[in-house]
Structure formats: C-alpha cells, structure tokens
C-alpha positions as CSV (number, residue, x, y, z in Angstrom):
1,M,138.5,141.4,114.9
2,A,142.2,142.3,114.2
3,A,143.2,142.3,110.6
4,P,145.4,139.4,109.6
5,T,149.1,140.3,109.8
6,S,151.0,140.2,106.5
7,R,154.2,138.2,106.2
8,K,157.1,138.8,104.0
9,F,157.8,136.6,101.0
10,L,161.5,136.1,100.3
11,G,162.4,138.0,103.4
12,R,165.7,137.8,105.3
13,M,166.5,134.3,106.7
14,P,167.7,133.7,110.2
15,L,171.5,133.7,110.3
16,P,172.0,130.0,111.1
17,E,169.7,129.1,108.2
18,R,171.5,131.5,105.9
19,T,174.8,130.0,106.9
20,F,173.6,126.5,106.2
21,V,172.1,127.4,102.9
22,T,175.3,129.2,101.8
23,D,177.5,126.3,102.7
24,A,175.2,123.7,101.1
25,L,174.9,125.7,97.8
26,R,178.7,126.3,97.7
27,T,179.2,122.5,97.5
28,E,176.4,122.1,95.0
29,T,177.8,124.8,92.8
30,V,181.2,123.0,92.6
31,G,179.3,119.7,92.0
32,G,177.2,121.4,89.3
33,M,180.3,122.5,87.4
34,I,181.6,118.9,87.5
35,L,178.1,117.7,86.5
36,L,178.2,120.1,83.5
37,V,181.6,118.8,82.4
38,A,180.3,115.2,82.8
39,A,177.3,115.9,80.6
40,I,179.4,117.5,77.9
41,A,181.8,114.6,78.0
42,A,178.9,112.2,77.6
43,L,177.5,114.0,74.6
44,I,181.0,114.1,73.0
45,L,181.5,110.4,73.6
46,A,178.0,109.6,72.2
47,N,178.5,111.7,69.0
48,T,182.0,110.9,68.0
49,P,183.8,107.8,66.7
50,L,184.1,106.8,70.4
51,S,180.4,106.1,70.5
52,D,180.8,102.3,70.2
53,F,183.4,102.2,73.0
54,Y,181.1,104.4,75.1
55,G,178.1,102.1,74.5
56,D,180.2,99.0,75.3
57,V,181.3,100.5,78.6
58,R,177.8,101.7,79.5
59,D,176.2,98.3,78.7
60,F,178.9,96.1,80.4
61,S,177.3,94.1,83.1
62,F,178.8,92.7,86.3
63,G,177.6,91.7,89.8
64,P,176.1,88.6,91.5
65,Q,173.2,87.2,89.5
66,A,171.9,85.3,92.6
67,L,171.3,88.6,94.4
68,H,169.6,90.2,91.4
69,L,172.6,92.5,91.1
70,H,174.0,91.5,87.7
71,L,173.6,95.0,86.3
72,S,175.0,97.1,83.6
73,V,177.4,100.0,84.3
74,A,174.5,102.4,83.5
75,S,172.2,100.6,85.9
76,W,174.7,100.6,88.7
77,A,175.0,104.4,88.2
78,T,171.2,104.8,88.1
79,D,170.3,102.4,91.0
80,G,173.5,102.7,93.0
81,L,175.1,106.1,92.7
82,L,171.8,108.0,92.6
83,T,171.0,106.3,96.0
84,V,173.7,108.5,97.4
85,F,172.1,111.6,95.9
86,F,168.7,110.6,97.3
87,F,170.3,109.9,100.7
88,V,171.4,113.5,100.8
89,A,168.0,114.6,99.5
90,G,166.4,112.7,102.4
91,I,168.7,114.5,104.9
92,E,167.8,117.9,103.3
93,L,164.1,117.1,103.5
94,K,164.4,116.1,107.2
95,R,166.4,119.1,108.1
96,E,163.9,121.4,106.3
97,L,161.0,119.8,108.1
98,V,162.7,120.0,111.5
99,A,164.8,123.2,111.4
100,G,164.5,124.8,108.0
101,E,161.9,126.7,105.9
102,L,159.3,123.9,106.1
103,R,159.2,123.6,109.9
104,D,156.6,126.4,110.2
105,P,153.4,125.6,108.2
106,K,152.6,129.2,107.6
107,A,156.1,130.0,106.4
108,A,156.3,126.8,104.4
109,A,153.0,127.4,102.6
110,L,154.5,129.7,99.9
111,P,157.5,127.6,98.8
112,V,155.5,124.4,99.1
113,V,152.6,125.7,97.0
114,A,155.1,127.1,94.5
115,A,156.9,123.8,94.3
116,V,153.7,121.7,94.0
117,C,152.4,124.0,91.2
118,G,155.8,123.8,89.7
119,M,155.4,120.1,89.4
120,A,151.7,120.0,88.4
121,A,152.0,122.6,85.6
122,P,154.8,120.8,83.6
123,A,152.9,117.5,84.0
124,L,149.7,119.1,82.7
125,V,151.6,120.7,79.8
126,Y,153.2,117.3,78.9
127,V,149.8,115.5,79.1
128,T,148.1,118.2,76.9
129,V,150.8,118.2,74.2
130,S,151.3,114.5,74.2
131,A,147.5,113.7,74.1
132,A,146.9,116.3,71.4
133,G,149.6,114.6,69.2
134,G,148.5,111.0,70.0
135,G,151.6,110.3,72.0
136,S,152.2,108.2,75.2
137,L,151.2,109.7,78.5
138,R,153.7,107.6,80.5
139,G,156.3,110.4,80.5
140,W,154.1,112.9,82.4
141,A,156.5,113.0,85.3
142,V,159.7,113.6,83.3
143,P,159.5,117.5,83.3
144,T,158.4,117.8,86.9
145,A,161.9,117.9,88.5
146,T,164.4,120.7,89.2
147,D,168.2,120.0,89.3
148,I,169.6,122.4,91.9
149,A,173.3,121.6,91.1
150,F,172.9,122.2,87.4
151,A,171.0,125.4,88.1
152,L,173.8,126.7,90.3
153,A,176.3,125.7,87.7
154,V,174.4,127.9,85.2
155,L,174.5,130.8,87.7
156,A,178.3,130.3,88.0
157,V,178.8,130.2,84.3
158,I,176.8,133.4,83.6
159,G,178.4,135.1,86.6
160,T,175.2,135.9,88.5
161,A,175.0,135.8,92.3
162,L,171.5,135.5,93.7
163,P,170.6,137.2,97.0
164,A,170.3,134.7,99.9
165,A,166.4,134.8,99.9
166,L,166.3,133.7,96.2
167,R,168.9,131.0,96.7
168,A,167.0,129.6,99.7
169,F,163.8,129.7,97.6
170,L,165.4,127.8,94.8
171,L,166.8,125.2,97.3
172,T,163.4,124.8,99.0
173,L,161.8,124.2,95.5
174,A,164.4,121.6,94.8
175,V,163.9,119.8,98.1
176,V,160.1,119.6,97.6
177,D,160.7,118.6,94.0
178,D,162.9,115.7,95.3
179,L,160.2,114.6,97.7
180,G,157.7,114.7,94.8
181,A,160.1,112.7,92.6
182,I,160.6,110.1,95.4
183,L,156.8,109.7,95.7
184,I,156.4,109.4,92.0
185,I,159.1,106.8,91.6
186,A,157.8,104.8,94.6
187,I,154.1,104.9,93.5
188,F,154.1,104.9,89.7
189,F,157.3,103.1,88.8
190,T,157.1,100.1,91.1
191,Q,156.1,96.8,89.6
192,D,156.1,93.1,90.8
193,I,156.8,93.7,94.4
194,D,158.6,91.0,96.3
195,L,157.0,91.3,99.8
196,V,159.6,89.2,101.5
197,A,162.5,91.3,100.2
198,L,160.6,94.5,101.0
199,G,159.8,93.3,104.5
200,L,163.5,92.5,105.1
201,S,164.4,95.9,103.8
202,F,162.0,97.5,106.2
203,A,163.5,95.4,109.0
204,G,167.0,96.7,108.1
205,L,165.6,100.3,108.2
206,A,164.2,99.6,111.7
207,L,167.6,98.3,112.8
208,F,169.2,101.4,111.2
209,W,166.8,103.6,113.2
210,L,167.4,101.7,116.5
211,L,171.2,101.8,116.2
212,H,171.0,105.5,115.4
213,H,168.5,106.2,118.2
214,K,170.8,104.4,120.7
215,G,173.7,106.6,119.6
216,V,175.8,104.0,117.9
217,R,178.4,105.7,115.7
218,G,180.8,104.5,113.1
219,A,180.7,104.1,109.3
220,Y,181.8,100.5,109.7
221,V,178.3,99.7,111.1
222,Y,176.1,101.9,108.9
223,V,177.8,101.5,105.5
224,P,177.4,97.6,105.4
225,L,173.9,97.9,106.8
226,G,173.0,100.5,104.3
227,I,174.3,98.4,101.4
228,V,172.2,95.4,102.6
229,I,169.1,97.7,102.9
230,W,169.7,99.0,99.4
231,A,170.2,95.5,97.9
232,L,167.0,94.2,99.5
233,M,165.0,97.3,98.3
234,H,166.4,96.7,94.8
235,A,165.4,93.0,95.0
236,S,161.9,94.0,96.2
237,G,161.0,95.7,93.0
238,V,160.8,99.2,94.6
239,H,163.3,101.5,93.1
240,A,166.5,101.2,95.1
241,T,166.9,105.0,95.5
242,V,164.0,104.9,97.9
243,A,166.3,103.2,100.4
244,G,168.6,106.2,100.3
245,V,165.8,108.6,101.0
246,A,164.5,106.4,103.9
247,M,167.9,106.3,105.6
248,G,168.3,110.0,105.2
249,L,165.0,110.7,106.8
250,I,165.9,108.5,109.8
251,L,168.9,110.6,110.8
252,R,168.4,113.0,113.7
253,C,168.6,116.7,112.8
254,T,168.4,118.2,116.3
255,V,171.4,119.0,118.5
256,R,171.6,117.4,121.9
257,E,173.6,118.5,124.9
258,G,177.3,118.3,124.4
259,E,177.0,118.3,120.6
260,D,178.1,121.1,118.3
261,H,176.3,119.6,115.3
262,S,173.5,117.0,114.8
263,P,174.3,113.6,113.3
264,A,172.5,114.5,110.1
265,E,174.6,117.7,109.7
266,R,177.8,115.8,110.3
267,I,177.0,113.0,107.9
268,E,175.6,115.4,105.2
269,H,178.9,117.4,105.5
270,R,180.8,114.3,104.6
271,V,178.5,112.7,102.0
272,R,177.3,115.8,100.1
273,P,180.7,116.3,98.3
274,L,180.6,112.6,97.4
275,S,177.1,113.0,96.0
276,A,177.7,116.3,94.2
277,G,181.2,115.7,93.0
278,L,181.2,112.0,92.1
279,A,177.9,110.1,92.2
280,V,175.7,112.5,90.2
281,P,178.4,113.4,87.6
282,L,179.0,109.7,87.0
283,F,175.3,109.1,86.6
284,A,175.2,111.9,84.1
285,L,178.2,110.5,82.3
286,F,176.3,107.3,81.5
287,A,172.8,108.8,81.2
288,A,173.3,112.0,79.2
289,G,175.1,110.3,76.3
290,V,172.5,110.6,73.6
291,P,172.9,111.2,69.8
292,I,172.4,114.9,69.0
293,S,172.2,115.3,65.3
294,G,170.0,117.6,63.1
295,D,167.5,114.8,62.7
296,A,167.5,114.0,66.4
297,V,166.9,117.6,67.3
298,A,164.1,117.8,64.7
299,D,162.5,114.7,66.2
300,V,162.4,116.3,69.6
301,F,160.3,119.2,68.3
302,T,158.0,117.0,66.2
303,R,157.3,114.0,68.4
304,P,154.5,114.7,71.0
305,E,156.2,113.0,73.9
306,T,159.5,114.9,73.5
307,L,157.9,118.2,72.6
308,G,155.8,117.8,75.8
309,V,159.0,117.4,77.8
310,V,160.6,120.5,76.4
311,L,157.5,122.6,76.8
312,G,156.9,121.2,80.3
313,L,160.4,122.2,81.4
314,V,160.5,125.6,79.7
315,V,156.9,126.8,79.9
316,G,155.3,124.6,82.5
317,K,157.9,125.1,85.2
318,A,158.0,128.9,84.8
319,I,154.2,129.2,84.8
320,G,153.8,126.7,87.7
321,V,156.4,128.2,90.1
322,F,155.6,131.8,89.3
323,G,151.9,131.3,89.3
324,G,151.9,129.3,92.5
325,S,154.1,131.9,94.2
326,W,151.9,134.8,93.2
327,L,148.6,133.0,94.1
328,A,150.0,131.9,97.5
329,A,151.3,135.4,98.3
330,R,147.9,136.8,97.2
331,F,145.8,134.6,99.3
332,T,148.1,134.5,102.4
333,R,148.5,138.3,102.3
334,A,152.3,137.9,102.1
335,K,154.2,140.9,100.9
336,L,157.1,140.5,98.5
337,N,160.5,141.6,100.0
338,E,160.8,145.3,99.1
339,D,164.3,144.7,97.8
340,L,163.0,142.2,95.1
341,A,160.5,142.3,92.3
342,W,158.2,139.7,90.8
343,A,160.5,139.7,87.8
344,D,163.0,138.0,90.1
345,V,160.6,135.3,91.0
346,L,159.9,134.7,87.3
347,A,163.6,134.4,86.7
348,V,164.0,131.8,89.4
349,A,160.9,130.0,88.2
350,T,162.4,129.8,84.7
351,L,165.7,128.6,86.2
352,A,163.8,125.8,87.9
353,G,163.1,124.4,84.5
354,I,166.5,122.8,84.5
355,G,165.4,119.2,85.2
356,F,168.4,117.1,84.2
357,T,169.4,114.5,86.8
358,V,166.0,113.3,88.1
359,S,164.3,114.0,84.8
360,L,166.8,111.7,83.1
361,L,166.1,109.1,85.7
362,I,162.3,109.3,85.3
363,G,162.8,109.3,81.6
364,E,164.5,105.9,81.8
365,L,161.8,104.5,84.1
366,A,158.9,105.8,82.1
367,F,159.7,103.9,78.9
368,P,161.5,100.7,79.9
369,D,160.0,98.8,76.9
370,D,160.9,101.5,74.3
371,P,164.7,102.3,74.5
372,A,164.6,104.4,71.4
373,L,161.9,106.6,72.8
374,A,163.7,106.8,76.1
375,E,166.8,108.1,74.3
376,K,164.7,110.7,72.6
377,V,163.2,111.8,75.9
378,K,166.7,112.2,77.3
379,A,167.6,114.4,74.4
380,A,164.4,116.4,75.1
381,V,165.4,116.8,78.8
382,L,168.8,118.1,77.7
383,I,167.3,120.5,75.1
384,G,164.6,121.7,77.5
385,S,167.1,122.3,80.3
386,V,169.4,124.2,78.0
387,C,166.5,126.4,76.8
388,A,165.4,127.1,80.4
389,A,169.0,128.0,81.3
390,L,169.4,130.4,78.5
391,I,166.1,132.2,79.1
392,A,166.8,132.3,82.9
393,G,170.3,133.6,82.2
394,V,168.9,136.6,80.2
395,L,166.3,137.4,82.8
396,L,168.8,137.2,85.7
397,K,171.4,139.3,83.8
398,L,168.8,142.1,83.5
399,R,168.9,142.4,87.3
400,N,172.5,141.5,87.9
401,N,173.6,144.9,89.1
402,E,170.8,144.9,91.7
403,Y,171.7,141.4,92.8
404,Q,175.3,142.3,93.3
405,R,174.3,145.3,95.4
406,L,172.1,143.1,97.6
407,C,174.8,140.5,97.9
408,Q,177.3,143.1,99.0
409,E,174.9,144.4,101.7
410,E,174.3,140.8,102.9
411,E,178.0,140.1,103.2
412,R,179.1,143.5,104.7
413,D,180.8,143.1,108.1
414,E,182.3,146.5,108.9
415,D,182.8,145.7,112.6
416,M,184.6,142.5,111.6
417,D,182.9,140.3,114.2
418,G,182.1,137.5,111.7
419,I,178.4,138.3,111.6
420,P,176.9,140.3,108.7
421,D,175.9,143.8,109.7
422,I,172.3,143.4,108.5
423,Y,171.7,140.9,111.4
424,E,173.0,143.3,114.0
425,L,171.1,146.5,113.2
426,D,168.9,146.1,116.3
427,S,171.9,145.4,118.6
428,P,173.2,148.3,120.8
429,E,176.6,146.6,121.1
430,Y,176.9,146.7,117.3
431,H,176.3,150.4,117.1
432,L,178.7,151.1,120.0
433,R,181.4,149.1,118.1
434,M,180.7,151.0,114.9
435,A,180.8,154.3,116.8
436,A,184.2,153.4,118.2
437,I,185.4,152.4,114.7
438,H,184.2,155.7,113.2
439,E,185.6,157.7,116.1
440,A,189.0,156.1,115.5
441,K,188.8,156.9,111.8
442,A,187.7,160.5,112.6
443,A,190.6,160.9,115.0
444,E,193.0,159.6,112.3
445,H,191.6,162.0,109.7
446,R,191.9,164.9,112.1
447,R,195.6,164.0,112.7
448,L,196.2,163.7,108.9
449,A,194.4,167.1,108.5
450,E,196.8,168.7,111.0
451,V,199.8,167.1,109.3
452,A,198.6,168.4,105.9
453,A,197.9,171.9,107.4
454,A,201.4,172.0,108.9
455,D,202.9,171.0,105.5
456,D,201.0,173.7,103.8
457,S,202.1,176.4,106.2
458,G,205.7,175.3,105.8
459,D,205.4,175.5,102.0
460,D,204.1,179.1,102.3
461,G,207.1,180.3,104.3
462,P,210.0,182.4,102.8
463,A,212.3,180.7,100.5
C-alpha cells in the first residue's frame, strides 16, 4: 500500500484565489480603519459630557409600529445595518464552498478544524470561568467570533504585512466563524417564532432564488424584495440578519459563458464597501459606546461573566485555533509551509481573538433582560479584543522582517507581465522572457564598460 501523500499547510494559493483574497482584504482593511475610528468615537461620546446626547440618539425610536419595525436607532443598526454585513458574509461563504478554500474537503479540513476549535475553546473557557464564579452561562457564545476587519486594521496600525497564505488562513477562519455565529444566532437566540411571517419570508427567498436563477438583473427588483424578506424575517422572531445570510447564499458564484464575473462577485464588489465602510462602523458607533472607568474596568476582571469573555477571547481563541491547526496537521500528515513557522500560526491564532462586531451583537442577544450586564459584557469584548490585538502585535512584530521578505517575493514581477514571478517558475516562456531581459541588461553593461574603458584610456594620454 502506498504511503499517504503529505499536503502543505499554508502553502501557496492559486493565483485567482490569491487575487480575490488580496482585493477583498484591501477593502476590509480600509473598512477596519473606519471601524476603529467609529469605536473610538463611541467610547469618547459615552465617557464625556456628551454621553446624555449620545444615549438619547441611540435610544430614539422610529418606524411603523404595525409592521413591528418601531425600533431604536441602536436596534436599526443591529437588525438592519448588520444584515448588510451578514449578506456579504453569506456571499463569502458561498464562494468559499464553491470556488475557495472550502471546496475541497481535504484542503478545507485544516482551516475548518482550526476555526471550529477556535470557537469551541473560547466557549469552554467562558463556561469554566463563569460556572466557577457562579455567573450566568448565557454568554458562552460571546467570545467565539473573529472580526476580520478589526484584525486587519490592527495589522495596518502596527505596520505588519502578512504573507498571502496567512491572510487567506485568517479570512477562512473568519468565514467559518461567521457561519458559526449565524447558526448560533438562529438556533440559540430565536424565541416566539411567528410561523406565518417565517413562511412568508421563506416564500420571498424562494422568489429571490427563482428570479436570480432565471437571470433577472436589476437592483430595482432585488432591493425592495430583500427589504420585504428582511422585514418578514424580523417579524417572525428569527434574528433579521439571518435573511441577509440566506440571500447571500442564494447568489450564483460560478461563471457562465459570456460572463467575466459571476453575479455573486459583481454584487459583492458593490456591496462590500457599503458593509465595511458604512454599515459595520455605524453599528459600532451605537454598540461600542460603553462607560470605561476605573471601576468599570475592575468589574470586568472581577465578575465571572465578563472575565470569561476576556479570557475566552485572549486565551481560548489562541489555544483553540493553534491547537486545532496543529492537531489537524498532525493527523492529516500535512506539512507546514517551509517559509513559515508554528510561531506564525500562534500569532494569527492570537489575532483571531479580536471579536468585536459579532461578539458585541451576541453580547446584546445573550442578556436581553439585564441591560447592565450586557453593557459590562460589551466592555469585556472591547478589553479582550484590545488585549488580543496587543499580544498579536508583539508576536507579529518579532517576525516582521521575514514577513516583509516573503511579501516582496510574492509581489515580484521582474518580467512585468502582471503575474507574480513565483507563479511562473515552471513556465518556459517566463524563463525565455527573463533570459531576454538579462541579455539586454548584459549588453547594456558591456556597452557601458566599453565607454568607461575608452574614458580611462583617454585620461591616461599625454597632457
């Protein structure tokens, strides 16, 4: 029997996948910087004399009561704007399943196991800490999420550029995390279901699928239909963001004859900037505004629920993602990319402890009857995310010179054909082009040598 072939963990991605990941993360990085500014603004508003004004704006309600849509500004941000975020998450998940890292079960095993362990370990840490201190277990899901935009903003702030394989690994972790968050919200935070509204919402999704399957195009069709589906899902008792995920999963991610891009890719290209640059930052503006005083910080580290959140994000995420990666690589005989080290996986695992957006959302859903505790859990999410970011920043900085070298190699295009050289090393045409370039350079240097020699002989002549 032939020995099982080993695969490479965090190896080089195919060029189309690498291009997509690079473009997507570029948008998320910009959105992450805006998100960071929004979070800081929320904290300033909540901890200055403007706090009363901030609270009045956040709690101001509007919308039709008859449609169950008379909501506060904060609720509109949570239920409405985050639907855009989860719509993009649904598209990302569909694309990963159809054309990305998750399409091949063998290749998907490593990041999926790492992501699942990266959700289970924080939940276990929270339950252990909270139960030991006699606290509520309802917040077990709060530290399970990873905020890709905030993580990328941290990378931008500390000036670290991750190699493509680590960036893709982080993105895949976030995509699987989003799927886990969707399932958690749909299963554990759904109460008093209105079956009629839910059935009508499913009928709207079926119509959405039929129109899309028939090739109907136009925002004037899908935007009103999407709003109706969202409103019905909200009225059903299922969290409204699930509607966004469902619509994202419906979109076709494959390219047909005569198409340059799939419908999902076209729509994601248009909606992602809206999600990263507007929807998520506005949610953060109204969700992250919690009092941060000496007493409030002390409460975070003394109350079992909030301490469980902090330790879940900082310790649980790192142990879960790193441990899951190592175990999956060990039992699947996958070899780590020779350009990277397990210390790099640990750094990314620690960076995944930045929970923020989805953690804030789940924090609100976990304690609906205890607003004071919900606010403290939000503060714990902020503190835990900052701690994870600081630790990850130190770990990443230790390897920054190596990352810069790898990134330069990945971007090098000496033959200037628009394709990085590392993807053409097996191409005879590439080597012929490089030979011609070097021959031209050699000819120019020979000419310059002759000129220099002629100048030297002229200088040695009689005065």
